[in-house]
PDB file of the backbone (N, CA, C, O) and the ligand in Angstrom, with CONECT records:
HET     ZN  A 101       1
ATOM      1  N   MET A   1     -37.238  -6.675  -0.933  1.00  0.00           N
ATOM      2  CA  MET A   1     -35.865  -7.183  -1.078  1.00  0.00           C
ATOM      3  C   MET A   1     -35.449  -7.130  -2.546  1.00  0.00           C
ATOM      4  O   MET A   1     -36.246  -7.399  -3.444  1.00  0.00           O
ATOM      5  N   ALA A   2     -34.206  -6.783  -2.764  1.00  0.00           N
ATOM      6  CA  ALA A   2     -33.687  -6.743  -4.131  1.00  0.00           C
ATOM      7  C   ALA A   2     -33.609  -8.149  -4.713  1.00  0.00           C
ATOM      8  O   ALA A   2     -33.342  -9.122  -4.008  1.00  0.00           O
ATOM      9  N   LYS A   3     -33.845  -8.227  -6.002  1.00  0.00           N
ATOM     10  CA  LYS A   3     -33.784  -9.523  -6.667  1.00  0.00           C
ATOM     11  C   LYS A   3     -32.825  -9.474  -7.846  1.00  0.00           C
ATOM     12  O   LYS A   3     -32.596  -8.423  -8.444  1.00  0.00           O
ATOM     13  N   CYS A   4     -32.269 -10.643  -8.165  1.00  0.00           N
ATOM     14  CA  CYS A   4     -31.364 -10.766  -9.292  1.00  0.00           C
ATOM     15  C   CYS A   4     -32.092 -10.427 -10.591  1.00  0.00           C
ATOM     16  O   CYS A   4     -33.201 -10.901 -10.835  1.00  0.00           O
ATOM     17  N   ALA A   5     -31.458  -9.606 -11.412  1.00  0.00           N
ATOM     18  CA  ALA A   5     -32.073  -9.208 -12.673  1.00  0.00           C
ATOM     19  C   ALA A   5     -32.091 -10.366 -13.662  1.00  0.00           C
ATOM     20  O   ALA A   5     -32.859 -10.348 -14.624  1.00  0.00           O
ATOM     21  N   ARG A   6     -31.263 -11.357 -13.437  1.00  0.00           N
ATOM     22  CA  ARG A   6     -31.126 -12.448 -14.401  1.00  0.00           C
ATOM     23  C   ARG A   6     -32.026 -13.643 -14.071  1.00  0.00           C
ATOM     24  O   ARG A   6     -32.662 -14.210 -14.960  1.00  0.00           O
ATOM     25  N   CYS A   7     -32.077 -14.022 -12.781  1.00  0.00           N
ATOM     26  CA  CYS A   7     -32.835 -15.225 -12.428  1.00  0.00           C
ATOM     27  C   CYS A   7     -33.931 -14.966 -11.408  1.00  0.00           C
ATOM     28  O   CYS A   7     -34.751 -15.848 -11.155  1.00  0.00           O
ATOM     29  N   GLY A   8     -33.966 -13.769 -10.811  1.00  0.00           N
ATOM     30  CA  GLY A   8     -35.055 -13.444  -9.890  1.00  0.00           C
ATOM     31  C   GLY A   8     -34.842 -13.932  -8.475  1.00  0.00           C
ATOM     32  O   GLY A   8     -35.731 -13.775  -7.638  1.00  0.00           O
ATOM     33  N   SER A   9     -33.697 -14.517  -8.178  1.00  0.00           N
ATOM     34  CA  SER A   9     -33.416 -14.969  -6.817  1.00  0.00           C
ATOM     35  C   SER A   9     -33.113 -13.776  -5.920  1.00  0.00           C
ATOM     36  O   SER A   9     -32.663 -12.739  -6.406  1.00  0.00           O
ATOM     37  N   PRO A  10     -33.351 -13.907  -4.626  1.00  0.00           N
ATOM     38  CA  PRO A  10     -33.016 -12.824  -3.693  1.00  0.00           C
ATOM     39  C   PRO A  10     -31.519 -12.550  -3.701  1.00  0.00           C
ATOM     40  O   PRO A  10     -30.715 -13.447  -3.954  1.00  0.00           O
ATOM     41  N   LEU A  11     -31.156 -11.310  -3.424  1.00  0.00           N
ATOM     42  CA  LEU A  11     -29.748 -10.948  -3.394  1.00  0.00           C
ATOM     43  C   LEU A  11     -29.238 -10.902  -1.963  1.00  0.00           C
ATOM     44  O   LEU A  11     -29.956 -10.481  -1.056  1.00  0.00           O
ATOM     45  N   SER A  12     -28.009 -11.332  -1.760  1.00  0.00           N
ATOM     46  CA  SER A  12     -27.378 -11.271  -0.450  1.00  0.00           C
ATOM     47  C   SER A  12     -26.418 -10.094  -0.396  1.00  0.00           C
ATOM     48  O   SER A  12     -25.816  -9.722  -1.403  1.00  0.00           O
ATOM     49  N   GLY A  13     -26.280  -9.514   0.787  1.00  0.00           N
ATOM     50  CA  GLY A  13     -25.319  -8.436   0.951  1.00  0.00           C
ATOM     51  C   GLY A  13     -23.913  -8.958   0.773  1.00  0.00           C
ATOM     52  O   GLY A  13     -23.605 -10.090   1.144  1.00  0.00           O
ATOM     53  N   LYS A  14     -23.059  -8.120   0.199  1.00  0.00           N
ATOM     54  CA  LYS A  14     -21.692  -8.560  -0.054  1.00  0.00           C
ATOM     55  C   LYS A  14     -20.750  -7.373   0.036  1.00  0.00           C
ATOM     56  O   LYS A  14     -21.041  -6.286  -0.463  1.00  0.00           O
ATOM     57  N   HIS A  15     -19.625  -7.601   0.679  1.00  0.00           N
ATOM     58  CA  HIS A  15     -18.596  -6.585   0.690  1.00  0.00           C
ATOM     59  C   HIS A  15     -17.605  -6.890  -0.425  1.00  0.00           C
ATOM     60  O   HIS A  15     -17.009  -7.966  -0.467  1.00  0.00           O
ATOM     61  N   GLY A  16     -17.443  -5.951  -1.305  1.00  0.00           N
ATOM     62  CA  GLY A  16     -16.543  -6.171  -2.423  1.00  0.00           C
ATOM     63  C   GLY A  16     -15.196  -5.512  -2.179  1.00  0.00           C
ATOM     64  O   GLY A  16     -15.087  -4.491  -1.500  1.00  0.00           O
ATOM     65  N   TYR A  17     -14.181  -6.128  -2.751  1.00  0.00           N
ATOM     66  CA  TYR A  17     -12.842  -5.562  -2.641  1.00  0.00           C
ATOM     67  C   TYR A  17     -12.083  -5.943  -3.900  1.00  0.00           C
ATOM     68  O   TYR A  17     -12.117  -7.090  -4.345  1.00  0.00           O
ATOM     69  N   SER A  18     -11.407  -4.973  -4.455  1.00  0.00           N
ATOM     70  CA  SER A  18     -10.660  -5.262  -5.666  1.00  0.00           C
ATOM     71  C   SER A  18      -9.465  -4.340  -5.766  1.00  0.00           C
ATOM     72  O   SER A  18      -9.492  -3.211  -5.275  1.00  0.00           O
ATOM     73  N   LYS A  19      -8.425  -4.826  -6.400  1.00  0.00           N
ATOM     74  CA  LYS A  19      -7.250  -3.996  -6.602  1.00  0.00           C
ATOM     75  C   LYS A  19      -6.885  -4.063  -8.071  1.00  0.00           C
ATOM     76  O   LYS A  19      -6.593  -5.129  -8.612  1.00  0.00           O
ATOM     77  N   ARG A  20      -6.909  -2.907  -8.700  1.00  0.00           N
ATOM     78  CA  ARG A  20      -6.607  -2.857 -10.121  1.00  0.00           C
ATOM     79  C   ARG A  20      -5.740  -1.630 -10.392  1.00  0.00           C
ATOM     80  O   ARG A  20      -5.962  -0.558  -9.828  1.00  0.00           O
ATOM     81  N   ALA A  21      -4.779  -1.802 -11.240  1.00  0.00           N
ATOM     82  CA  ALA A  21      -3.946  -0.689 -11.679  1.00  0.00           C
ATOM     83  C   ALA A  21      -3.406   0.111 -10.494  1.00  0.00           C
ATOM     84  O   ALA A  21      -3.360   1.340 -10.529  1.00  0.00           O
ATOM     85  N   ASN A  22      -2.997  -0.611  -9.441  1.00  0.00           N
ATOM     86  CA  ASN A  22      -2.422   0.003  -8.254  1.00  0.00           C
ATOM     87  C   ASN A  22      -3.391   0.897  -7.500  1.00  0.00           C
ATOM     88  O   ASN A  22      -2.975   1.720  -6.684  1.00  0.00           O
ATOM     89  N   LYS A  23      -4.700   0.738  -7.771  1.00  0.00           N
ATOM     90  CA  LYS A  23      -5.703   1.468  -7.004  1.00  0.00           C
ATOM     91  C   LYS A  23      -6.617   0.453  -6.329  1.00  0.00           C
ATOM     92  O   LYS A  23      -6.998  -0.555  -6.925  1.00  0.00           O
ATOM     93  N   GLU A  24      -6.963   0.738  -5.064  1.00  0.00           N
ATOM     94  CA  GLU A  24      -7.828  -0.176  -4.326  1.00  0.00           C
ATOM     95  C   GLU A  24      -9.256   0.340  -4.339  1.00  0.00           C
ATOM     96  O   GLU A  24      -9.505   1.540  -4.226  1.00  0.00           O
ATOM     97  N   TYR A  25     -10.173  -0.581  -4.478  1.00  0.00           N
ATOM     98  CA  TYR A  25     -11.587  -0.223  -4.460  1.00  0.00           C
ATOM     99  C   TYR A  25     -12.309  -1.072  -3.428  1.00  0.00           C
ATOM    100  O   TYR A  25     -12.189  -2.297  -3.412  1.00  0.00           O
ATOM    101  N   ARG A  26     -13.059  -0.401  -2.569  1.00  0.00           N
ATOM    102  CA  ARG A  26     -13.899  -1.133  -1.619  1.00  0.00           C
ATOM    103  C   ARG A  26     -15.327  -0.671  -1.829  1.00  0.00           C
ATOM    104  O   ARG A  26     -15.589   0.509  -2.059  1.00  0.00           O
ATOM    105  N   SER A  27     -16.226  -1.602  -1.748  1.00  0.00           N
ATOM    106  CA  SER A  27     -17.621  -1.240  -1.924  1.00  0.00           C
ATOM    107  C   SER A  27     -18.515  -2.286  -1.279  1.00  0.00           C
ATOM    108  O   SER A  27     -18.093  -3.418  -1.041  1.00  0.00           O
ATOM    109  N   GLN A  28     -19.742  -1.900  -1.001  1.00  0.00           N
ATOM    110  CA  GLN A  28     -20.723  -2.854  -0.503  1.00  0.00           C
ATOM    111  C   GLN A  28     -21.796  -3.009  -1.552  1.00  0.00           C
ATOM    112  O   GLN A  28     -22.349  -2.021  -2.036  1.00  0.00           O
ATOM    113  N   GLY A  29     -22.086  -4.216  -1.898  1.00  0.00           N
ATOM    114  CA  GLY A  29     -23.079  -4.436  -2.928  1.00  0.00           C
ATOM    115  C   GLY A  29     -23.904  -5.661  -2.630  1.00  0.00           C
ATOM    116  O   GLY A  29     -23.966  -6.127  -1.493  1.00  0.00           O
ATOM    117  N   TYR A  30     -24.543  -6.180  -3.668  1.00  0.00           N
ATOM    118  CA  TYR A  30     -25.393  -7.352  -3.499  1.00  0.00           C
ATOM    119  C   TYR A  30     -25.027  -8.396  -4.528  1.00  0.00           C
ATOM    120  O   TYR A  30     -24.654  -8.076  -5.657  1.00  0.00           O
ATOM    121  N   ILE A  31     -25.137  -9.636  -4.128  1.00  0.00           N
ATOM    122  CA  ILE A  31     -24.800 -10.721  -5.030  1.00  0.00           C
ATOM    123  C   ILE A  31     -25.947 -11.731  -5.046  1.00  0.00           C
ATOM    124  O   ILE A  31     -26.570 -12.006  -4.020  1.00  0.00           O
ATOM    125  N   CYS A  32     -26.208 -12.270  -6.223  1.00  0.00           N
ATOM    126  CA  CYS A  32     -27.286 -13.243  -6.396  1.00  0.00           C
ATOM    127  C   CYS A  32     -27.029 -14.493  -5.561  1.00  0.00           C
ATOM    128  O   CYS A  32     -25.922 -15.033  -5.568  1.00  0.00           O
ATOM    129  N   ASN A  33     -28.054 -14.953  -4.839  1.00  0.00           N
ATOM    130  CA  ASN A  33     -27.901 -16.169  -4.027  1.00  0.00           C
ATOM    131  C   ASN A  33     -27.512 -17.370  -4.875  1.00  0.00           C
ATOM    132  O   ASN A  33     -26.764 -18.239  -4.426  1.00  0.00           O
ATOM    133  N   ARG A  34     -28.015 -17.418  -6.090  1.00  0.00           N
ATOM    134  CA  ARG A  34     -27.703 -18.573  -6.941  1.00  0.00           C
ATOM    135  C   ARG A  34     -26.291 -18.481  -7.507  1.00  0.00           C
ATOM    136  O   ARG A  34     -25.679 -19.499  -7.827  1.00  0.00           O
ATOM    137  N   LYS A  35     -25.769 -17.242  -7.632  1.00  0.00           N
ATOM    138  CA  LYS A  35     -24.403 -17.116  -8.116  1.00  0.00           C
ATOM    139  C   LYS A  35     -23.428 -17.714  -7.105  1.00  0.00           C
ATOM    140  O   LYS A  35     -22.389 -18.262  -7.475  1.00  0.00           O
ATOM    141  N   VAL A  36     -23.780 -17.599  -5.819  1.00  0.00           N
ATOM    142  CA  VAL A  36     -22.922 -18.133  -4.756  1.00  0.00           C
ATOM    143  C   VAL A  36     -22.673 -19.618  -4.965  1.00  0.00           C
ATOM    144  O   VAL A  36     -21.581 -20.112  -4.686  1.00  0.00           O
ATOM    145  N   VAL A  37     -23.679 -20.332  -5.455  1.00  0.00           N
ATOM    146  CA  VAL A  37     -23.533 -21.776  -5.673  1.00  0.00           C
ATOM    147  C   VAL A  37     -23.246 -22.093  -7.137  1.00  0.00           C
ATOM    148  O   VAL A  37     -23.300 -23.249  -7.556  1.00  0.00           O
ATOM    149  N   GLY A  38     -22.941 -21.048  -7.909  1.00  0.00           N
ATOM    150  CA  GLY A  38     -22.539 -21.272  -9.295  1.00  0.00           C
ATOM    151  C   GLY A  38     -23.679 -21.519 -10.258  1.00  0.00           C
ATOM    152  O   GLY A  38     -23.463 -22.005 -11.368  1.00  0.00           O
ATOM    153  N   ALA A  39     -24.911 -21.182  -9.838  1.00  0.00           N
ATOM    154  CA  ALA A  39     -26.070 -21.479 -10.677  1.00  0.00           C
ATOM    155  C   ALA A  39     -26.540 -20.264 -11.465  1.00  0.00           C
ATOM    156  O   ALA A  39     -27.530 -20.341 -12.193  1.00  0.00           O
ATOM    157  N   CYS A  40     -25.845 -19.154 -11.327  1.00  0.00           N
ATOM    158  CA  CYS A  40     -26.251 -17.942 -12.038  1.00  0.00           C
ATOM    159  C   CYS A  40     -24.993 -17.156 -12.370  1.00  0.00           C
ATOM    160  O   CYS A  40     -24.049 -17.125 -11.580  1.00  0.00           O
ATOM    161  N   ASN A  41     -24.978 -16.527 -13.526  1.00  0.00           N
ATOM    162  CA  ASN A  41     -23.786 -15.786 -13.913  1.00  0.00           C
ATOM    163  C   ASN A  41     -23.993 -14.274 -13.838  1.00  0.00           C
ATOM    164  O   ASN A  41     -23.241 -13.507 -14.438  1.00  0.00           O
ATOM    165  N   GLN A  42     -25.019 -13.854 -13.096  1.00  0.00           N
ATOM    166  CA  GLN A  42     -25.241 -12.423 -12.915  1.00  0.00           C
ATOM    167  C   GLN A  42     -24.079 -11.823 -12.134  1.00  0.00           C
ATOM    168  O   GLN A  42     -23.661 -12.369 -11.113  1.00  0.00           O
ATOM    169  N   ARG A  43     -23.564 -10.708 -12.613  1.00  0.00           N
ATOM    170  CA  ARG A  43     -22.462 -10.063 -11.904  1.00  0.00           C
ATOM    171  C   ARG A  43     -23.026  -9.204 -10.777  1.00  0.00           C
ATOM    172  O   ARG A  43     -24.100  -8.616 -10.903  1.00  0.00           O
ATOM    173  N   SER A  44     -22.282  -9.143  -9.676  1.00  0.00           N
ATOM    174  CA  SER A  44     -22.761  -8.367  -8.539  1.00  0.00           C
ATOM    175  C   SER A  44     -22.693  -6.884  -8.841  1.00  0.00           C
ATOM    176  O   SER A  44     -21.914  -6.431  -9.679  1.00  0.00           O
ATOM    177  N   MET A  45     -23.539  -6.134  -8.129  1.00  0.00           N
ATOM    178  CA  MET A  45     -23.525  -4.683  -8.313  1.00  0.00           C
ATOM    179  C   MET A  45     -22.178  -4.107  -7.909  1.00  0.00           C
ATOM    180  O   MET A  45     -21.707  -3.128  -8.490  1.00  0.00           O
ATOM    181  N   ALA A  46     -21.563  -4.726  -6.906  1.00  0.00           N
ATOM    182  CA  ALA A  46     -20.265  -4.239  -6.470  1.00  0.00           C
ATOM    183  C   ALA A  46     -19.244  -4.355  -7.593  1.00  0.00           C
ATOM    184  O   ALA A  46     -18.436  -3.451  -7.810  1.00  0.00           O
ATOM    185  N   GLU A  47     -19.290  -5.468  -8.299  1.00  0.00           N
ATOM    186  CA  GLU A  47     -18.363  -5.664  -9.403  1.00  0.00           C
ATOM    187  C   GLU A  47     -18.610  -4.633 -10.495  1.00  0.00           C
ATOM    188  O   GLU A  47     -17.666  -4.101 -11.079  1.00  0.00           O
ATOM    189  N   ARG A  48     -19.861  -4.355 -10.766  1.00  0.00           N
ATOM    190  CA  ARG A  48     -20.158  -3.351 -11.792  1.00  0.00           C
ATOM    191  C   ARG A  48     -19.668  -1.977 -11.354  1.00  0.00           C
ATOM    192  O   ARG A  48     -19.141  -1.207 -12.157  1.00  0.00           O
ATOM    193  N   TYR A  49     -19.853  -1.679 -10.054  1.00  0.00           N
ATOM    194  CA  TYR A  49     -19.412  -0.390  -9.540  1.00  0.00           C
ATOM    195  C   TYR A  49     -17.894  -0.273  -9.689  1.00  0.00           C
ATOM    196  O   TYR A  49     -17.377   0.756 -10.125  1.00  0.00           O
ATOM    197  N   ILE A  50     -17.198  -1.336  -9.323  1.00  0.00           N
ATOM    198  CA  ILE A  50     -15.739  -1.333  -9.418  1.00  0.00           C
ATOM    199  C   ILE A  50     -15.316  -1.143 -10.868  1.00  0.00           C
ATOM    200  O   ILE A  50     -14.394  -0.381 -11.160  1.00  0.00           O
ATOM    201  N   GLU A  51     -15.997  -1.839 -11.773  1.00  0.00           N
ATOM    202  CA  GLU A  51     -15.648  -1.721 -13.185  1.00  0.00           C
ATOM    203  C   GLU A  51     -15.869  -0.294 -13.688  1.00  0.00           C
ATOM    204  O   GLU A  51     -15.067   0.236 -14.458  1.00  0.00           O
ATOM    205  N   THR A  52     -16.962   0.315 -13.245  1.00  0.00           N
ATOM    206  CA  THR A  52     -17.245   1.688 -13.652  1.00  0.00           C
ATOM    207  C   THR A  52     -16.147   2.624 -13.172  1.00  0.00           C
ATOM    208  O   THR A  52     -15.681   3.491 -13.912  1.00  0.00           O
ATOM    209  N   GLN A  53     -15.739   2.433 -11.908  1.00  0.00           N
ATOM    210  CA  GLN A  53     -14.680   3.281 -11.362  1.00  0.00           C
ATOM    211  C   GLN A  53     -13.372   3.053 -12.121  1.00  0.00           C
ATOM    212  O   GLN A  53     -12.614   3.990 -12.370  1.00  0.00           O
ATOM    213  N   PHE A  54     -13.123   1.807 -12.481  1.00  0.00           N
ATOM    214  CA  PHE A  54     -11.895   1.470 -13.195  1.00  0.00           C
ATOM    215  C   PHE A  54     -11.883   2.122 -14.576  1.00  0.00           C
ATOM    216  O   PHE A  54     -10.853   2.634 -15.016  1.00  0.00           O
ATOM    217  N   ILE A  55     -13.023   2.101 -15.253  1.00  0.00           N
ATOM    218  CA  ILE A  55     -13.114   2.709 -16.581  1.00  0.00           C
ATOM    219  C   ILE A  55     -12.940   4.227 -16.474  1.00  0.00           C
ATOM    220  O   ILE A  55     -12.294   4.847 -17.318  1.00  0.00           O
ATOM    221  N   LYS A  56     -13.527   4.818 -15.423  1.00  0.00           N
ATOM    222  CA  LYS A  56     -13.339   6.259 -15.216  1.00  0.00           C
ATOM    223  C   LYS A  56     -11.854   6.569 -15.023  1.00  0.00           C
ATOM    224  O   LYS A  56     -11.332   7.561 -15.531  1.00  0.00           O
ATOM    225  N   TYR A  57     -11.192   5.684 -14.267  1.00  0.00           N
ATOM    226  CA  TYR A  57      -9.766   5.872 -14.023  1.00  0.00           C
ATOM    227  C   TYR A  57      -8.989   5.789 -15.333  1.00  0.00           C
ATOM    228  O   TYR A  57      -8.103   6.605 -15.587  1.00  0.00           O
ATOM    229  N   LEU A  58      -9.319   4.811 -16.157  1.00  0.00           N
ATOM    230  CA  LEU A  58      -8.648   4.674 -17.447  1.00  0.00           C
ATOM    231  C   LEU A  58      -8.908   5.901 -18.308  1.00  0.00           C
ATOM    232  O   LEU A  58      -8.004   6.416 -18.967  1.00  0.00           O
ATOM    233  N   ASN A  59     -10.158   6.364 -18.295  1.00  0.00           N
ATOM    234  CA  ASN A  59     -10.495   7.536 -19.095  1.00  0.00           C
ATOM    235  C   ASN A  59      -9.705   8.760 -18.647  1.00  0.00           C
ATOM    236  O   ASN A  59      -9.337   9.611 -19.457  1.00  0.00           O
ATOM    237  N   SER A  60      -9.448   8.832 -17.327  1.00  0.00           N
ATOM    238  CA  SER A  60      -8.729   9.980 -16.806  1.00  0.00           C
ATOM    239  C   SER A  60      -7.286  10.003 -17.293  1.00  0.00           C
ATOM    240  O   SER A  60      -6.624  11.040 -17.261  1.00  0.00           O
ATOM    241  N   LEU A  61      -6.809   8.850 -17.742  1.00  0.00           N
ATOM    242  CA  LEU A  61      -5.448   8.765 -18.257  1.00  0.00           C
ATOM    243  C   LEU A  61      -5.372   9.096 -19.744  1.00  0.00           C
ATOM    244  O   LEU A  61      -4.293   9.140 -20.335  1.00  0.00           O
ATOM    245  N   ASN A  62      -6.565   9.331 -20.343  1.00  0.00           N
ATOM    246  CA  ASN A  62      -6.633   9.635 -21.765  1.00  0.00           C
ATOM    247  C   ASN A  62      -6.045   8.524 -22.634  1.00  0.00           C
ATOM    248  O   ASN A  62      -5.341   8.777 -23.611  1.00  0.00           O
ATOM    249  N   ILE A  63      -6.351   7.312 -22.254  1.00  0.00           N
ATOM    250  CA  ILE A  63      -5.921   6.173 -23.055  1.00  0.00           C
ATOM    251  C   ILE A  63      -6.882   6.007 -24.233  1.00  0.00           C
ATOM    252  O   ILE A  63      -8.099   6.027 -24.047  1.00  0.00           O
ATOM    253  N   PRO A  64      -6.343   5.843 -25.439  1.00  0.00           N
ATOM    254  CA  PRO A  64      -7.219   5.652 -26.599  1.00  0.00           C
ATOM    255  C   PRO A  64      -8.153   4.462 -26.378  1.00  0.00           C
ATOM    256  O   PRO A  64      -7.728   3.433 -25.853  1.00  0.00           O
ATOM    257  N   PRO A  65      -9.413   4.592 -26.771  1.00  0.00           N
ATOM    258  CA  PRO A  65     -10.421   3.544 -26.503  1.00  0.00           C
ATOM    259  C   PRO A  65     -10.024   2.161 -27.000  1.00  0.00           C
ATOM    260  O   PRO A  65     -10.368   1.170 -26.356  1.00  0.00           O
ATOM    261  N   HIS A  66      -9.314   2.055 -28.118  1.00  0.00           N
ATOM    262  CA  HIS A  66      -9.002   0.723 -28.636  1.00  0.00           C
ATOM    263  C   HIS A  66      -8.010   0.003 -27.724  1.00  0.00           C
ATOM    264  O   HIS A  66      -7.973  -1.227 -27.689  1.00  0.00           O
ATOM    265  N   ILE A  67      -7.201   0.779 -26.982  1.00  0.00           N
ATOM    266  CA  ILE A  67      -6.295   0.152 -26.028  1.00  0.00           C
ATOM    267  C   ILE A  67      -7.056  -0.292 -24.792  1.00  0.00           C
ATOM    268  O   ILE A  67      -6.781  -1.355 -24.235  1.00  0.00           O
ATOM    269  N   VAL A  68      -8.023   0.528 -24.356  1.00  0.00           N
ATOM    270  CA  VAL A  68      -8.858   0.130 -23.217  1.00  0.00           C
ATOM    271  C   VAL A  68      -9.580  -1.171 -23.528  1.00  0.00           C
ATOM    272  O   VAL A  68      -9.715  -2.032 -22.659  1.00  0.00           O
ATOM    273  N   ASP A  69     -10.038  -1.314 -24.744  1.00  0.00           N
ATOM    274  CA  ASP A  69     -10.724  -2.556 -25.130  1.00  0.00           C
ATOM    275  C   ASP A  69      -9.806  -3.753 -24.983  1.00  0.00           C
ATOM    276  O   ASP A  69     -10.245  -4.835 -24.596  1.00  0.00           O
ATOM    277  N   ASP A  70      -8.546  -3.565 -25.287  1.00  0.00           N
ATOM    278  CA  ASP A  70      -7.603  -4.670 -25.153  1.00  0.00           C
ATOM    279  C   ASP A  70      -7.413  -5.063 -23.697  1.00  0.00           C
ATOM    280  O   ASP A  70      -7.273  -6.244 -23.378  1.00  0.00           O
ATOM    281  N   VAL A  71      -7.410  -4.060 -22.807  1.00  0.00           N
ATOM    282  CA  VAL A  71      -7.194  -4.325 -21.392  1.00  0.00           C
ATOM    283  C   VAL A  71      -8.395  -5.029 -20.781  1.00  0.00           C
ATOM    284  O   VAL A  71      -8.244  -5.976 -20.010  1.00  0.00           O
ATOM    285  N   THR A  72      -9.574  -4.567 -21.125  1.00  0.00           N
ATOM    286  CA  THR A  72     -10.768  -5.128 -20.510  1.00  0.00           C
ATOM    287  C   THR A  72     -11.217  -6.312 -21.334  1.00  0.00           C
ATOM    288  O   THR A  72     -12.216  -6.951 -21.003  1.00  0.00           O
TER     289      THR A  72
HETATM  290 ZN    ZN A 101     -29.240 -14.764 -10.373  1.00  0.00          ZN2+
END
């Protein structure tokens, strides 16, 4: 079973959904069991995946990096 990289707790399956910059992202990932109860601040893999896709999208627009930093 996958474990949280931050606290070592087992990870639960999670369906992620996010809408950013008029684009929708759906993904399935894992979330730390302790994060569910607020005891861990590890970000879910789904959130990281969404963020990666979002950054790729920003890059595709050729936005200067210093502006991307302001957005994120
Ligand atoms: Zn954790």
